[in-house]
N, C-alpha and C positions, 0 to 999 in steps of 0.2 A: 400777042399775048396780053391778056388783060390783067391788070393788077386788081386784086380784091382789096377794097378799102376796109381796114379794121378800125373799129372804135378803140379808144383808149381803154385798156383793161379787158378787151375782148379776148376770147380764147383763140389761139392760132389754129389755122386750118391745115389739113394735109396729114401725111403719115407720121410726121414727127410730133404731131400734136396729140397722139393717142393717149399718152399718160395724163395729159391735162384734161382730156375729154372723158377719161375713164370715170365710171360711176363710183370708184373707190371712195369710200367715205372715211376721212381721217378721224371723224368723231367716233366711228365704230372702232378704229384702232385704239383710241384713247379709252373707249369703253371696255375693250378687251383687257387693257392694262389695269383699269380700275377693278374689273371683276377678279383678276388674278390677285391683286393686292387685298381685296375684300376677303377672298378665299383664304389667303395667307393669314390675315388677322383673325378670321374665325377659327382657324387652326390653332393659333397662338392662344386664343381664349379657351378653347377646348382643352389644350394641354395644361394651361394654368389651372383650370377647374380640376382636372384629374390630379395634378400635383397637390393642390390644396386638400382635396378629399383624401388622398393618400396620407398627407401630413396629419390630418385630423385623426385618421384611423390609428396611425402610429403613436400619436400623443395620447390617445385614449388607452392604448396598450401600455404605454409608459406609466400612466397614472395607475392603471390596474396592477402593474407589477409592484410599484412602490407601496400601494395600499396593501397588497397581499404580503409583501416583505415585512411591513410594520407589524403584522399579526403573527408572523412565524416565530416560533421559539427554537426550532431545530435547525442548526446550520446546514445540515445535509439537505433539508427540505428547501432552504433558501438558495443553496447552490443549484439545486435541480431547477428551481424557478428561474434563476438567471440563465442557465444553459438553455432551457426551453424558450425563454424570451429572445435570446440572441439567435437561436436557430429559426424561430418564427420570423424575426426581423430580417434575417438573410433571405428567406424564402419570399417574404413580402416585397423586399427591395428588388429581387430578381424579377418577380411578377410585375412590379410597377415599371421596371425598365422595359420589359417585353410589351406591356400595354402602351407605354409612351412611344416606343418604336413603331408599333402597329398604327397608332393614331397619326404619327408623322408620315408614315408610308401611305396610309389611306388619303391623307390630305394632299400629299404630293401627286398621287394618282389622279385624284379629283381635279386638282388645279391644272395639271398637264392635259387632262382630257378636255376640260373647258377651253383651254388655250388652243389646243389642236383643232377643236371644232370651230372656234371663232376664226382661226387662221384659214382653215379650209373654206369656210363661208366667204371670207374676205377675198381669197384667191379666186374663188368661183365668180364672185361679182366682178372683180377686176378683169378676169379672163373673158367673161361674157361681154363686158363693156368694150374691151379691146377688140374682140372679134367682131362685134357689131360695128365699131368704128372703122375697122379694116374693110368690112363688107360695104359700108357706105362709101368709103373712099374708092373702092374698086368700081362700085356702081357709078359714081360721079365721073370716073376716068373713062368709062365705056361710053 
């Protein structure tokens, strides 16, 4: 039996060395993580934009209500304006909650889809590398 001389820092040979000889790229794994984080931050920015736009619309309606109330002489008309204002605010808030939930769900679907695709590509690369390594080891043994 001949001993194979290995240099310091060289990769080991044989069937136990497959994970080390695998073409799995750890930078790709870090890239996947970075993409997921970037997707998450993009989602946070979109949700913040949506919240600020909603707040802007509601503040404009507040201003319109108080401007309108200042000009009203009839208390029944003022009461009707308040009732309409609160009913509209309730509908607007419900719609905004639905919109934010939809944005969040869309973002989660997109992020998991990207992660799943990267994971499948990484597994395919690792599997193909392991199979190629195993084939080479079998060929060397024969």
